[in-house]
C-alpha positions as CSV (number, residue, x, y, z in Angstrom):
1,X,0.6,63.2,8.3
2,X,2.8,65.5,6.1
3,X,5.1,62.8,4.4
4,X,8.3,64.3,5.2
5,X,10.3,66.2,8.1
6,X,13.5,67.9,8.5
7,X,16.5,66.4,10.2
8,X,17.7,69.6,12.4
9,X,21.1,71.3,12.0
10,X,23.3,72.1,15.3
11,X,23.9,75.6,14.1
12,X,26.5,76.0,17.1
13,X,28.9,73.4,15.6
14,X,29.9,74.4,12.1
15,X,31.3,71.8,9.5
16,X,34.9,70.5,10.5
17,X,37.0,71.7,7.5
18,X,40.4,70.5,6.8
19,X,42.9,69.7,3.9
20,X,41.8,66.4,2.5
21,X,44.2,63.5,1.8
22,X,44.4,63.1,-2.1
23,X,43.8,60.0,-3.7
24,X,47.4,59.0,-4.4
25,X,48.6,59.1,-1.0
26,X,47.8,55.6,0.1
27,X,50.0,55.9,2.7
28,X,50.9,58.9,5.0
29,X,53.4,59.1,7.8
30,X,51.8,59.3,11.1
31,X,48.3,58.8,10.0
32,X,46.0,55.7,9.4
33,X,44.7,55.6,5.8
34,X,41.9,53.1,5.0
35,X,41.4,51.5,1.6
36,X,39.2,48.6,0.7
37,X,35.6,47.7,-0.4
38,X,32.3,46.9,1.4
39,X,29.8,44.5,-0.3
40,X,26.0,45.1,0.6
41,X,22.9,43.4,-0.2
42,X,19.4,45.4,-0.4
43,X,16.1,44.3,0.6
44,X,13.1,46.1,-0.3
45,X,10.7,46.4,2.5
46,X,8.1,48.2,0.4
47,X,7.2,48.3,-3.3
48,X,10.1,50.3,-4.9
49,X,10.5,51.9,-8.3
50,X,13.5,53.4,-10.1
51,X,12.2,54.6,-13.8
52,X,13.8,53.3,-16.8
53,X,13.4,56.4,-19.4
54,X,13.5,54.2,-22.3
55,X,10.0,52.5,-21.1
56,X,8.0,55.6,-20.6
57,X,4.9,55.3,-23.0
58,X,4.2,58.7,-24.7
59,X,0.5,57.9,-24.4
60,X,0.6,56.8,-21.0
61,X,-1.2,53.5,-21.6
62,X,1.7,51.0,-21.0
63,X,3.5,51.2,-17.5
64,X,6.8,52.5,-17.0
65,X,9.3,49.7,-16.1
66,X,11.9,49.6,-13.4
67,X,15.4,50.4,-14.7
68,X,17.8,47.4,-16.2
69,X,20.9,47.1,-17.5
70,X,22.3,45.5,-20.7
71,X,22.3,42.1,-19.0
72,X,18.6,42.5,-18.2
73,X,19.1,42.8,-14.6
74,X,16.9,45.2,-12.5
75,X,19.4,47.9,-11.3
76,X,19.4,50.8,-8.5
77,X,22.0,53.3,-10.3
78,X,25.2,53.6,-8.2
79,X,24.7,57.3,-8.7
80,X,21.4,57.4,-6.5
81,X,23.0,55.1,-3.8
82,X,25.9,57.4,-3.6
83,X,23.8,60.5,-3.2
84,X,21.5,58.6,-0.5
85,X,24.5,57.8,1.4
86,X,26.0,61.1,1.2
87,X,22.9,62.8,2.2
88,X,23.2,60.8,5.5
89,X,26.9,61.7,6.0
90,X,26.2,65.3,5.5
91,X,23.2,65.1,8.1
92,X,25.0,62.9,10.7
93,X,28.4,64.3,9.9
94,X,27.2,68.1,10.1
95,X,28.7,68.6,6.6
96,X,28.0,71.6,4.5
97,X,24.8,72.1,2.7
98,X,26.0,71.1,-0.7
99,X,22.7,71.3,-2.9
100,X,21.3,74.4,-0.9
101,X,21.4,77.6,-3.0
102,X,18.5,79.2,-0.9
103,X,16.7,80.7,-4.0
104,X,13.3,79.1,-4.8
105,X,10.1,79.7,-6.9
106,X,11.9,81.6,-9.6
107,X,13.8,83.7,-7.0
108,X,10.8,85.0,-5.0
109,X,11.7,82.8,-1.7
110,X,15.3,83.4,-0.8
111,X,16.9,81.5,2.3
112,X,20.4,81.8,1.6
113,X,20.6,84.7,4.3
114,X,19.3,82.2,6.9
115,X,22.4,79.9,6.5
116,X,25.5,80.8,8.3
117,X,28.4,81.4,5.9
118,X,30.5,78.5,7.8
119,X,27.6,76.0,6.6
120,X,27.1,76.9,3.1
121,X,28.7,74.5,0.6
122,X,32.5,73.9,0.4
123,X,34.0,76.1,-2.3
124,X,38.0,75.2,-1.8
125,X,39.4,71.8,-2.4
126,X,42.0,72.3,0.4
127,X,39.4,73.3,2.9
128,X,36.7,70.7,2.9
129,X,34.0,69.3,5.4
130,X,33.6,65.6,6.2
131,X,30.9,65.0,3.5
132,X,33.0,66.4,0.7
133,X,36.4,64.9,1.7
134,X,34.7,61.6,1.4
135,X,32.4,62.0,-1.6
136,X,33.9,64.7,-3.5
137,X,33.3,68.4,-4.2
138,X,32.5,70.4,-7.2
139,X,33.2,74.1,-7.0
140,X,33.8,77.1,-9.2
141,X,36.8,77.9,-11.3
142,X,39.1,79.2,-8.6
143,X,38.3,76.7,-5.7
144,X,39.0,73.8,-7.9
145,X,37.4,70.3,-7.5
146,X,37.9,67.3,-5.5
147,X,36.7,64.1,-7.0
148,X,36.1,62.1,-3.7
149,X,37.4,59.0,-2.6
150,X,34.3,56.7,-2.6
151,X,32.8,54.8,-5.6
152,X,29.6,53.0,-5.5
153,X,28.4,50.4,-8.0
154,X,24.9,50.0,-9.5
155,X,23.0,47.6,-7.3
156,X,22.0,44.7,-9.5
157,X,19.1,42.4,-8.6
158,X,19.5,38.7,-7.8
159,X,17.6,36.8,-10.5
160,X,15.9,34.4,-8.1
161,X,14.6,37.2,-5.7
162,X,12.7,39.4,-8.3
163,X,9.2,40.0,-7.4
164,X,6.6,42.2,-9.3
165,X,4.3,44.4,-7.7
166,X,0.9,45.1,-9.8
167,X,1.2,47.9,-12.4
168,X,-0.5,50.8,-10.6
169,X,-1.3,54.7,-11.1
170,X,0.3,56.8,-8.8
171,X,-0.7,60.6,-7.9
172,X,1.3,63.2,-9.4
173,X,4.1,64.5,-7.1
174,X,4.0,68.0,-6.3
175,X,7.0,70.5,-6.3
176,X,8.6,71.7,-3.0
177,X,6.8,74.6,-1.5
178,X,9.3,76.7,0.4
179,X,7.1,79.6,1.0
180,X,5.4,77.6,3.7
181,X,7.7,79.3,6.4
182,X,6.3,77.2,9.2
183,X,7.4,73.9,7.6
184,X,10.8,75.1,5.8
185,X,11.9,77.3,8.6
186,X,12.6,76.8,12.4
187,X,10.2,78.4,14.8
188,X,12.1,81.7,15.5
189,X,12.2,81.8,11.4
190,X,16.0,82.8,11.5
191,X,17.1,79.4,10.1
192,X,16.0,76.9,7.9
193,X,14.4,73.8,9.3
194,X,17.3,71.4,8.2
195,X,17.5,68.6,5.7
196,X,14.5,66.9,4.1
197,X,13.9,63.2,4.7
198,X,10.8,61.1,3.8
199,X,9.1,58.8,6.6
200,X,8.5,55.2,6.1
201,X,4.8,54.0,5.6
202,X,3.1,51.2,7.5
203,X,1.2,50.1,4.8
204,X,0.6,50.1,1.1
205,X,-2.6,52.5,1.6
206,X,-2.2,55.7,-0.2
207,X,0.1,54.4,-3.1
208,X,-2.3,53.5,-5.6
209,X,-4.4,56.3,-7.3
210,X,-7.0,56.5,-9.9
211,X,-6.7,55.9,-13.5
212,X,-6.2,59.5,-14.9
213,X,-4.1,61.4,-17.5
214,X,-2.3,63.3,-14.8
215,X,-1.3,60.3,-12.8
216,X,1.9,58.4,-13.7
217,X,1.5,54.6,-14.7
218,X,4.3,52.5,-13.2
219,X,5.3,48.9,-12.7
220,X,7.2,48.7,-9.5
221,X,9.1,45.7,-7.7
222,X,7.8,44.2,-4.7
223,X,8.7,43.4,-1.2
224,X,11.5,41.0,-0.8
225,X,13.2,42.0,-4.0
226,X,17.0,41.8,-3.4
227,X,19.8,43.4,-4.9
228,X,23.6,43.5,-4.3
229,X,26.1,46.3,-4.7
230,X,29.8,47.2,-4.2
231,X,31.7,50.3,-2.5
232,X,35.3,50.9,-3.3
233,X,37.1,53.4,-1.1
234,X,40.6,54.7,-1.1
235,X,42.5,56.6,1.4
236,X,39.9,57.3,3.9
237,X,40.9,58.9,7.5
238,X,39.5,57.4,10.4
239,X,36.4,59.7,10.7
240,X,35.7,59.4,7.1
241,X,35.6,55.7,7.1
242,X,33.5,55.8,10.2
243,X,30.9,58.1,8.5
244,X,30.7,56.0,5.5
245,X,30.1,52.8,7.5
246,X,27.5,54.6,9.5
247,X,25.6,55.9,6.4
248,X,25.4,52.2,5.5
249,X,24.4,50.5,8.8
250,X,22.6,53.6,10.6
251,X,21.3,52.4,13.8
252,X,19.1,49.4,14.7
253,X,15.5,50.1,14.2
254,X,16.1,52.1,11.1
255,X,15.7,51.7,7.3
256,X,16.8,53.7,4.2
257,X,14.5,55.2,1.6
258,X,15.4,55.5,-2.3
259,X,13.9,55.9,-5.7
260,X,10.5,57.3,-7.0
261,X,7.5,57.8,-4.9
262,X,9.0,58.2,-1.4
263,X,6.2,60.7,-0.2
264,X,3.8,57.9,-1.2
265,X,5.2,55.4,0.6
266,X,7.8,53.7,-2.0
267,X,11.3,52.8,-1.7
268,X,12.0,51.7,2.1
269,X,14.9,49.4,1.9
270,X,17.2,47.5,4.1
271,X,21.0,47.7,3.6
272,X,22.7,44.5,5.0
273,X,26.6,44.6,4.8
274,X,28.1,41.1,3.7
275,X,31.6,41.7,3.2
276,X,34.3,44.3,4.4
277,X,37.7,44.2,3.0
278,X,40.4,46.5,4.3
279,X,43.8,47.0,2.4
280,X,46.7,48.4,4.6
281,X,49.1,49.6,2.0
282,X,51.8,50.6,4.7
283,X,51.8,47.2,5.8
284,X,51.6,45.6,2.4
285,X,54.5,47.3,1.0
286,X,56.9,47.5,3.9
287,X,56.4,44.2,5.6
288,X,56.4,40.5,4.5
289,X,54.5,37.6,5.8
290,X,51.9,39.8,6.9
291,X,49.0,38.3,4.8
292,X,49.5,41.2,2.4
293,X,48.2,43.9,4.7
294,X,44.7,42.7,3.7
295,X,41.8,41.9,6.3
296,X,38.6,40.2,5.2
297,X,35.5,40.4,7.5
298,X,32.4,38.2,6.9
299,X,29.6,36.4,8.8
300,X,29.6,37.1,12.5
301,X,32.7,39.2,12.4
302,X,31.8,42.0,10.0
303,X,29.6,43.7,12.5
304,X,32.2,43.7,15.3
305,X,34.4,45.4,12.6
306,X,31.9,47.8,11.3
307,X,31.3,49.3,14.8
308,X,34.9,49.1,15.6
309,X,35.8,51.1,12.5
310,X,33.1,53.6,13.1
311,X,33.9,54.5,16.7
312,X,36.0,57.6,15.8
313,X,33.1,59.1,13.8
314,X,30.3,58.0,16.5
315,X,32.2,59.5,19.4
316,X,33.8,62.6,18.0
317,X,31.8,63.8,14.9
318,X,28.4,62.4,14.8
319,X,25.4,65.1,15.5
320,X,23.3,63.8,18.3
321,X,20.6,66.0,17.4
322,X,20.5,64.9,13.7
323,X,20.6,61.2,14.8
324,X,17.6,61.8,17.0
325,X,15.5,63.2,14.1
326,X,16.6,60.6,11.7
327,X,15.8,57.7,13.8
328,X,12.3,59.2,14.4
329,X,11.7,59.9,10.5
330,X,13.3,56.6,9.5
331,X,12.3,54.3,12.3
332,X,11.5,50.7,11.5
333,X,9.1,49.4,11.6
334,X,7.2,52.4,10.8
335,X,4.5,54.0,13.4
336,X,1.3,51.9,12.9
337,X,-1.9,53.5,11.9
338,X,-0.4,56.8,10.6
339,X,-1.6,58.0,7.1
340,X,0.8,60.1,5.2
341,X,-0.2,62.7,2.6
342,X,0.4,66.4,1.7
343,X,-2.2,68.6,3.5
344,X,-4.7,70.0,1.4
345,X,-4.2,73.6,0.2
346,X,-7.6,74.7,1.2
347,X,-8.1,72.6,4.3
348,X,-4.8,73.3,5.7
349,X,-2.5,76.1,4.3
350,X,-5.1,78.5,3.4
351,X,-7.0,78.3,6.6
352,X,-6.4,80.9,9.5
353,X,-6.3,78.1,12.1
354,X,-3.2,76.6,10.5
355,X,-1.1,79.7,10.2
356,X,2.1,79.1,11.9
357,X,1.5,75.2,12.5
358,X,4.3,73.0,12.3
359,X,4.6,69.7,10.3
360,X,4.0,67.8,13.8
361,X,0.6,69.4,13.8
362,X,-0.4,67.9,10.7
363,X,-0.6,64.6,12.1
364,X,-4.7,64.2,12.3
365,X,-5.4,66.9,9.2
366,X,-8.5,65.9,7.4
367,X,-8.6,65.6,3.7
368,X,-5.5,64.6,1.4
369,X,-3.0,65.6,-1.1
């Protein structure tokens, strides 16, 4: 089975764009704004690897190591976590196509014309989609920028919960091949297929490769390695807060995916929220004896709070089509007995029998990579 599939976009419902609440507006008359933080634990469900470029051996004889900070803790960079969460908000919240420019393979493949103008990336900081209002927008000179209202810390390992996987060689990962229209476009070939996400794997089979110069030598961390990170948010509107919380909690029976080697089965993780703190500045500055406008949810209370504050997004903005696809791709436990690998060029893409076949048709493709 091909290791990735696309989360479809509902082209009938363009991104909802509006003027964002700016960072300094902690209080706004007639509108509830949410500031606070969310603490989250991470548990590795499969081997996981985030490369430390300082440890890459010039001759490839020593395994590249997992990234660490100055304190020697293994870390998943906050920028990687933020990108992962944003991609979920863009998919489930029907956001703009931030990173899509439509030109591939040195300009030979051009799909920009297959994306309606309303879905192209936001370009004006006074008119932003849900994802850009939450995480920020970088644009050209005239459209300005918007820094976003969410900050994500590095995820640092718990010293007592670090487990190392064997140093292994893994296959070289190939570049995307958008010229395969049957994969990258919808069946009518008038729209792109959607947003790419990678399947979870049910076993470690296929992770390790032969010891070859072309194959990368790495030292992943193993199952059950645990990390902790912190999300700060400021002046989020109700739908923005709900989208952020949904990007962390997902739905029951789903897991996130991060790091290097996702097509090979690395990087499946569980995010477990442990503390939600909300600060109501309107109450804090206008009323006395109210606990400072601060609410802290832990233990059994946190999940009720997470569901409550996600309601506006879930009920009014979440894409049912995108959720259906993401639940299938990120299901946990993964579908048992399914082997994931890129179909062979000669046994798949260059055969007449495979012409026009979709990703779902690769389930029992012979051969590999």
